[in-house]
N, C-alpha and C positions, 0 to 999 in steps of 0.2 A: 503491499500501499503507500503511494504517494502522500506524504503530508504536504497541503498545498495551501501556502496565503495569500488568501483573495486578494489583500491589499497589502501595498508593499512597506515593508517594516522600518520602522526609525534605524538610520544610518546609524553602524556601531561602529567604531573602527576596529576592522576586521581581525588584529590580534587578539582583541577584546573579545570576539564573537562566538561564543562556546559551538555556535553551526558552524563557523567558517573552521574552527580547531577541529572539529571534526573531519570535517574533508579533508583539509588538510594530513589529520593521522592517519587516516584512509590509503590518502595518495601514497604517502611516505610508506608507510607498510610495502602497499603494491611493489611501489619503486624498488625497496630493499628485495622484494620478491625477486622482482628481475633482473635484478644485477645478480643475487644468488642464483637464479638459475643459470644465466649465461657460465657462468663459473662451471657449474657441473654439467652442462653441455659442452662444453669444450673440452673437460675432462675426460669425460666419458666418451667424447669424439677420440681424443689422444688415445687411447686404451681399446681403441675396436678399429682404428682403421690406420691408413697412410697420410702422410701432412699432407697428400691433394685432397682425400676423401676428408678430414677432418676439414679441408677449406669449404668444402662442395657444404656440409653439416653446417658451418656456422654461418654461412649465407643464404641458406634453403628460406630463410624467413623474409628476404628482402624482396622477392618477386611475388610472394601476393601481398605483402605491404604496399609496394607501389601501384599493383595491378587493380586493387580493391580500395585503394586511399580514399579516392573522390567517390566512391559509394557506398564509403564508414562515412564520410559527412551525410548524405543525402539520408541514412538512417539514423543519424545522431539526430536532425532537424525533425525527423517528420516521426520519430517514438520516442524523444525526449532525452536528452543527453544524460540525466540518474537513473534512469531506466538499463542505457543502453551501458554507461559504466559498470553498473552490481552486474548485467550479464555477462560482460568481458570476464571480471574478475573472477566469476563463477565457472566460467568456462577454461581460463586460464588454471584456475587452482585444479578441475578435476583433472585437467592432461596431465599437468606435472602429477601429479600424486598416482594417477593411473600408470606413469613411466615409473615411477620412483616403484612401485607396487611387484611390477614386471622388471626391473631390474633386479629387487632383491630376491626373486623366485626363480628367474632365469635368466639367460644372455643372449638375448634376441638379434642384437647388431645394430649396425647403424642406421637399417631402415627405419629403425622407430625413432632412434634420434632426430632423422630427415623429417619422420612424419610430426613429430613432434613441432619442430622448428616451422613447416608449415603452416601449422594449426596457428604458433604463434602470433606470426607473421598476420595470417588471415583475420584474427581477433585484435592484434592491434591496430589494422588498418580500421576497425570502428571504434576502437577503444580512444587512441589518439584525439579525433575528430570530437569525441563524446567531451573528454575533459577539457577541451579547450571550450565547450560551447556550455558549460555547468558554470561557474564564478559570477557570470552575471546572475542567476537566479538561485545565488546564494548572499548577495550582499549587494548594497549600492553601488548607481555607477562609480562614484566619487573613491569607494574603495578599491577598483579594479588595479592599479597599478601595484597597490598595496599587496595585495592579494596575486600579482605576477609574480615579484619582487619574494613574497613568502613559498611559492608555487618551485620557484629556479633555487633556493633554499634548501628546500627539499630533495631535489633532485641532485644536487652538490653532496650534501651528506648522502643519500642512498648508495650515491656513486664511491664515497669515500670506506663507509660503512660495511657497503654490501660486499664488496669483492672481499676483505677478512673472514666474514661470516662463511662465506662461500670458501673459501681456505678450509675453517674450521667445521664445515660440514664433511667436506672430503674426507679431512684427515680422521674425522671418527667416524666411518662410516663409507665411505668412496661415495661415488657418484651418486648412487640412491639412497643416501644419506642427506644429500647434499639437494638432491632434487627435493624429499623430502620438506625441508628446511625452506625450501622455495614456493612450494605449496603453500605450507601454514602461515606464511607472513602474508602472501596475496589472500588466501583466508580469512585471517585478520580483519581487511580493509572490507570485504562484504556486511559483518552485522553494522560497522560503524553507517559505512553508507547508509542503511537499512533508516536510523536515524534522522540521517541530515534531511533538513525541511529546506524543499526550492518552493519559490513560487514561480508563476505563472507570468508572463509579460503581454504586454497587448501583440506585439509584433506575434507571439505564439500563435494566434490566429492565422494569420497566413501561412504558417507550416503545416493546418492541417487540412486547409484547401485539399478536394482529392485533385490525383493526379496522378502521370508516371512517375515512375525514379527515374527514367531519364528528363523528361520535361523539371522536374524538381534541379537536377543535377543541370539544365542549361540555364535556371531561372538565377543559380546562383551563382554560375558564372559570368552571368550576364549584374551580377548586382555587384559582382566586382569589378567587372570592367568597366562599367558606368562611372562607380566611384571615386570622385577624385582625389581621396587619399589612399583608398587601399590598391586602386591599381599600381600608383608607383610605388606604394609600399612593399607590393609584393616583387615587384623587379628590384627594389634594392634590399628586399629580404634573399632572393635566388641567386644575386650578384655576391653579396656578401660571403653569403654560403660555400658555392662554387670558389669562392678565392681562398676560404678559410678553410676547409675539410682537408685538403690535399695537405698542405705543410704541418699543419700540425698530428697527422697520423703517420703515413707513411713517410711525409718528408723530416720529423721529426727522430723517425725511426733511424734513419739512414743519416742524418745529423750527428746524430750520437756515436751512429758509430764511425763513423768519419772523421771526426775530433777523437775518438778514444776515449770517453765520457762511460762509455760502457751501460749498460740497464739502469745500476743507479744512477748515474748522471744523466737520463731522460727521463726516470722518474723524479727528481730534484727538477725537470725544468718543469715536468708537468706539474709537479704538485707548485710551485708557482704558480703555474696559470691556474690552478682550480683555487689557491688563495687571493689573487686578482678580479676572479668571477663572482668568487664567493663576496667578495666584499663590493662589489655592484648590486647583487641581488640584496644584501642586507641594508645598503643604502638604499634603496627605492621599497624593502621593506618596512623600514620604518619611518622616513618621512612621508609613503605615500603616494608623492605627484612630485617632478622635477617642473620645475617652469619651461617652457617652451618646448615641448615633449618634442614634439618633429627636428628643430634643427638640433636639440642635444643628441639626438640622432644620427643625423647627418653628418656633424663633427665627428662623434666617436666611430661609426664606421670608417671615414676619413682618414683620421688620424693612429688608429687602430690598424691600419691597412700599411699603412707606413714602417709601423709595429712589427707585423708578419715579416715584411721586406727584410726589416733589420735584423731576424732571430737569424739568420741565415748568416748574417757576418761577424756574430759575437766571435769574440776571439778567446774566451775563459768561458768554463762553465758556470762561474759567476755572473757574468755579464749576460749569459744566455738566460739564468734564472731571472734575473732584472728583467730582463728583455719582457720573457715569458709572462712576468706578473703583469706588465702594462700591457700586454696585450690580452693578457685573460682579465685587467679591470675595466678596458674600453671595451672589447668587443663584448664583454659581460652586460657592460652597462646601456652597448647599443640591442643587446639582444632580448634584457627585459624589456625596454623602453619601443620596441618593434614588437613585442609580444602587447605590451599595456595597450598600445593605440590600436591594433589588430583588434581588441575585445572591446576597446571604447568606441571605434568608428563604428564596426559593422552591427545590422541591423540583427539582431539576437535572435529573426527568426532564421537568419541564413548562417548564423555563426558558425555552426556544424561543418557547412560546406567551406566555408570561409579558412576555417583551421586544417581542412583536410586539404585544401591548395597550398596553404603553405607549408604545411609537413610534409605535402610528397616532395615538394621541393629537398625540403631539409635530409628524413629520412628514405627516399625514396629515390634521388636524381642526384644530390651531392657525392654519397659512397663510390658513385662511377667515377666520380676523381681521382679516386684514390690510384688505380690502378694506374691511370693517365701520368698522375702524376709521377709515382715511381717511373715508368717508363722514360718520363724526359728528362728524371732529376741521372737515369743513366745514359741517357744519352747527351744533355747540354750540361751536368755540374747543377749543383745547386743552388748557386746564385743568381744564376736566370730563375730558375723555375719559382725562385721564390718569387722574384721581382714581379713574371709575369701573372703570379697567385696575387701577390698584393696589388697590381693594377685592378684587376678584376675583382677583387673584392672594394678597393677605391671606388671604385665607377658606382658600384652602388650608394656610397656617400654623395658622390656626385648629384644622383638622381634625386636624394634625397633632399639635396640644399637647391637643387636644379627646379625643382617642382613647386610653386610658390603655396599650394594647398596641402603638402606632404610638411615643407618647411613653417607653415604657421599653424602646422595641428597640433593641438592641445587634450592633455588630458584633464577631465573632468576635474572641479578644485570643491 
């Protein structure tokens, strides 16, 4: 049963709102389960197959996620994001616990792990848009910037804590125990989500007009294309992500290897990035909003792109850690600002579809840049590839600064 508020609630600061805190606890537990799941999946795959087979298993979820993401946005808007999030977490919990049980009882091989990865990717395709569409139904519009900062902090926390938890699960009982732990963490989110209250928004009536899924999808794309803020914001996000993902993932590994920093050095650089990104999330979570949000997003993307390019020129490990901290701070701030602008400027009836489009770029298309970045580094070297990536990322900032409607966009006060 969905507890529905028929009148808008009195706006309470999100960090003091028990309803928002229950949602945040549910989301954090779900994200912890996700991180433990990936540790368990990678360990189980390594124990069962060759390196090439491990790569296929770990990437299997990307295909259904990319193919179904836009449809997932339609599902979230049509059936309600809260219901979809609860169903998604329940489905992921059931799938992971079932695999844990099978691994305890037998050794089914890589086919089971591949099937699980495919299921996770398909469920993610509806979970991610629904999560993006939920906050406006939990709190007032003036609190959405703070909620975006809190959500980003939850993601950082889950990434830092989830990996050690997954390692402990593997150490305690192998992959089956780690999968069981992941399933239990996701399971915790379900009863918490059931207690979360949501309110209907006036625009929700538009989502209930009968129509086909295809017509719903086209309506969502028209909403983005015709919007003075959302259309350029999507382009800025896409360019920023495309220029950022390759250098931070594949590029950083190769940079640490060629400079002789080793795995521990790479870990310190990633830690610097994480501290910077966490500080940016904390800033928005505490302040709630920053004035001139569009202008801030444009400049942080632009300056952050220069820091990305400078990372390849860092002469020492200490300089690389400091540069990564600046990259994390600037790109983290631009990320939470862009997310908050999406939340506040999209019509709530289309927010699932809007989130699906932005997530398709970040989770579906930008990973394709990683093998391209690796091949380009092998052919041209680290410096030129980092410079080109920084240029692509910087174009996102140029778009944000050049389009007046986006440059002047504000978060509600």
